[in-house]
C-alpha positions in Angstrom: -3.0 -36.9 -11.6 -0.7 -33.6 -11.9 2.1 -34.4 -8.9 4.0 -30.7 -9.0 2.2 -27.9 -7.6 0.9 -25.3 -9.7 2.7 -22.6 -9.4 -0.3 -19.4 -9.4 2.1 -16.3 -9.8 2.6 -18.7 -13.3 -0.4 -17.9 -14.4 -0.9 -14.9 -13.7 -0.6 -12.0 -17.2 3.1 -10.5 -16.2 2.7 -6.6 -14.2 5.3 -3.7 -14.8 4.2 -1.1 -11.9 0.8 -2.6 -11.8 0.6 -2.2 -15.8 0.1 -4.9 -18.6 3.1 -3.8 -21.6 0.4 -3.0 -23.8 -1.4 -0.6 -21.3 1.7 0.2 -20.2 3.1 1.5 -23.3 -0.4 3.5 -24.4 0.2 5.3 -21.2 3.3 6.7 -21.2 3.9 6.4 -25.0 2.3 9.2 -26.0 3.1 11.1 -22.6 6.1 11.0 -23.1 5.6 12.3 -27.0 3.6 14.8 -25.9 6.0 16.4 -23.4 9.4 15.6 -25.7 7.7 18.4 -27.5 5.6 21.1 -24.6 9.4 20.8 -23.4 10.9 22.6 -26.1 8.2 25.6 -24.8 8.3 25.5 -21.4 9.9 22.7 -19.2 6.2 23.3 -16.9 4.2 22.8 -19.4 6.4 19.3 -20.2 5.1 17.9 -16.7 1.3 18.7 -17.7 1.6 15.3 -20.1 3.2 13.7 -17.5 1.0 14.7 -15.0 -2.2 12.9 -16.4 -0.3 9.8 -17.7 0.5 9.4 -13.7 -2.4 10.1 -13.4 -3.8 7.2 -15.2 -0.8 5.0 -15.0 -2.9 4.8 -11.5 -5.8 4.5 -12.8 -5.0 0.9 -14.6 -2.7 -0.8 -12.0 -5.9 -0.1 -9.7 -8.6 -1.7 -12.4 -5.6 -4.7 -13.2 -5.2 -5.4 -8.9 -8.9 -5.0 -9.2 -9.0 -8.4 -11.8 -5.7 -8.9 -13.9 -7.5 -9.8 -17.4 -10.6 -7.9 -17.3 -9.2 -6.3 -20.0 -8.6 -9.0 -21.5 -12.2 -9.8 -21.6 -13.5 -7.0 -22.7 -12.0 -6.8 -25.7 -13.1 -10.6 -25.9 -16.3 -9.1 -26.3 -15.5 -6.1 -28.1 -14.9 -8.6 -30.6 -17.1 -11.0 -30.1 -19.9 -9.0 -29.0 -22.1 -9.2 -32.5 -22.0 -13.0 -32.4 -23.1 -13.8 -29.6 -26.1 -15.5 -29.7 -28.2 -15.5 -26.3 -31.3 -17.2 -27.2 -30.3 -21.5 -27.0 -33.3 -22.2 -28.3 -32.5 -21.4 -32.0 -32.5 -23.3 -34.5 -29.2 -23.8 -36.3 -28.3 -23.7 -40.3 -27.9 -27.3 -40.8 -24.5 -27.6 -41.7 -24.3 -26.5 -38.0 -26.7 -29.6 -36.7 -25.9 -33.1 -34.8 -26.1 -36.1 -37.1 -29.9 -37.5 -36.3 -29.0 -40.0 -32.6 -26.5 -38.0 -31.6 -28.7 -35.0 -29.2 -29.9 -32.8 -32.8 -31.4 -29.3 -31.4 -29.1 -30.1 -28.1 -27.4 -26.7 -28.2 -23.5 -26.7 -26.4 
């Protein structure tokens, strides 16, 4: 039995400014690169990708605030979507069947 309390802050993902580090890099990295390239033409052109990235960051922060694990779930579903079998009565191949007298035909 657990003696110490569970700190729920340790169970949640680590966020920087409300967004995960991976999303933060994907949001601001390309915008900074384009801003540097556009800054050679005009300072005003450099502000356009930074403004777009700020709006995108605000949307991502809102999505992470709603559910911390939403993008992890989306990625997992994208990887496993084609391997998911919703039919619980489907006959499995012989290699995946349980032994006789041990719940053969019962899906987990």
